[in-house]
C-alpha positions as CSV (number, residue, x, y, z in Angstrom):
1,M,-22.7,22.5,4.8
2,A,-21.5,19.0,4.0
3,E,-18.4,17.5,5.5
4,P,-15.4,17.5,3.2
5,V,-14.8,13.7,3.7
6,S,-18.4,12.8,2.7
7,S,-18.3,15.1,-0.3
8,T,-15.0,13.7,-1.5
9,A,-16.2,10.1,-1.0
10,T,-19.5,10.8,-2.9
11,T,-17.6,12.5,-5.8
12,A,-15.1,9.6,-6.0
13,T,-17.9,7.0,-5.9
14,L,-19.9,8.7,-8.6
15,A,-16.8,9.1,-10.8
16,A,-16.0,5.4,-10.4
17,V,-19.6,4.5,-11.4
18,A,-19.5,6.8,-14.4
19,G,-16.1,5.4,-15.4
20,L,-17.4,1.9,-15.1
21,A,-20.2,2.7,-17.4
22,L,-17.8,3.8,-20.1
23,F,-16.4,0.3,-20.6
24,P,-17.7,-1.4,-23.7
25,G,-20.2,-4.2,-23.1
26,I,-21.5,-2.7,-19.8
27,D,-24.8,-1.0,-20.0
28,A,-24.7,2.5,-18.3
29,A,-28.3,2.3,-17.2
30,T,-27.7,-1.0,-15.5
31,V,-24.7,0.3,-13.6
32,L,-26.4,3.5,-12.6
33,G,-29.6,1.6,-11.6
34,A,-27.6,-0.9,-9.5
35,F,-25.7,1.9,-7.8
36,A,-28.9,3.8,-7.0
37,G,-30.5,0.6,-5.6
38,A,-27.5,-0.2,-3.5
39,A,-27.3,3.3,-2.2
40,V,-30.9,3.3,-1.2
41,F,-30.6,-0.1,0.4
42,V,-27.5,0.9,2.5
43,L,-28.7,4.4,3.4
44,S,-32.0,3.0,4.8
45,S,-30.2,0.7,7.2
46,D,-29.0,2.9,10.1
47,S,-28.5,0.2,12.6
48,L,-25.5,-1.4,10.9
49,G,-21.9,-0.4,11.3
50,L,-19.9,1.3,8.6
51,A,-18.0,-1.9,7.6
52,K,-21.2,-3.9,7.3
53,R,-22.8,-1.2,5.3
54,A,-19.9,-1.0,2.9
55,M,-20.0,-4.8,2.4
56,F,-23.8,-4.7,1.9
57,F,-23.3,-1.9,-0.6
58,I,-20.8,-3.9,-2.6
59,A,-22.9,-7.1,-2.5
60,S,-26.1,-5.3,-3.5
61,F,-24.3,-3.4,-6.3
62,I,-22.9,-6.6,-7.8
63,A,-26.2,-8.4,-7.4
64,G,-28.0,-5.5,-9.1
65,C,-25.6,-5.6,-12.0
66,L,-25.9,-9.4,-12.4
67,A,-29.7,-9.7,-12.0
68,A,-30.7,-6.7,-14.1
69,A,-31.3,-8.6,-17.3
70,S,-33.3,-11.4,-15.8
71,V,-35.5,-9.1,-13.7
72,A,-36.1,-6.9,-16.8
73,G,-37.1,-10.1,-18.7
74,L,-39.6,-11.1,-15.9
75,L,-41.1,-7.6,-15.8
76,A,-41.4,-7.6,-19.6
77,K,-43.5,-10.7,-19.4
78,W,-45.9,-9.3,-16.8
79,M,-46.3,-5.8,-18.4
80,P,-48.8,-5.7,-21.3
81,I,-47.1,-2.8,-23.1
82,E,-43.9,-2.9,-25.2
83,A,-41.3,-0.6,-23.6
84,S,-39.1,0.3,-26.5
85,P,-38.4,3.7,-28.0
86,A,-40.0,2.6,-31.4
87,S,-43.4,1.9,-29.8
88,A,-43.5,5.4,-28.1
89,R,-44.8,6.9,-31.3
């Protein structure tokens, strides 16, 4: 059984990410991808304290949101296929 504090914190964080994705001009896939990447990064570092993990989470979430377009552009140059819904036919 999960602790009530961790369940509440998880629910609040996911609600904030979902709410952030509702703003116009912000891509929901970018926000959710940055959140998932930041969560994996922070959860894999057990040796850090709670405050450092929180700061690393915020930093990696912001970096993921800002770097998503440029990294996607670099990956599109290296991949030989077109990754758009129209070419899936």
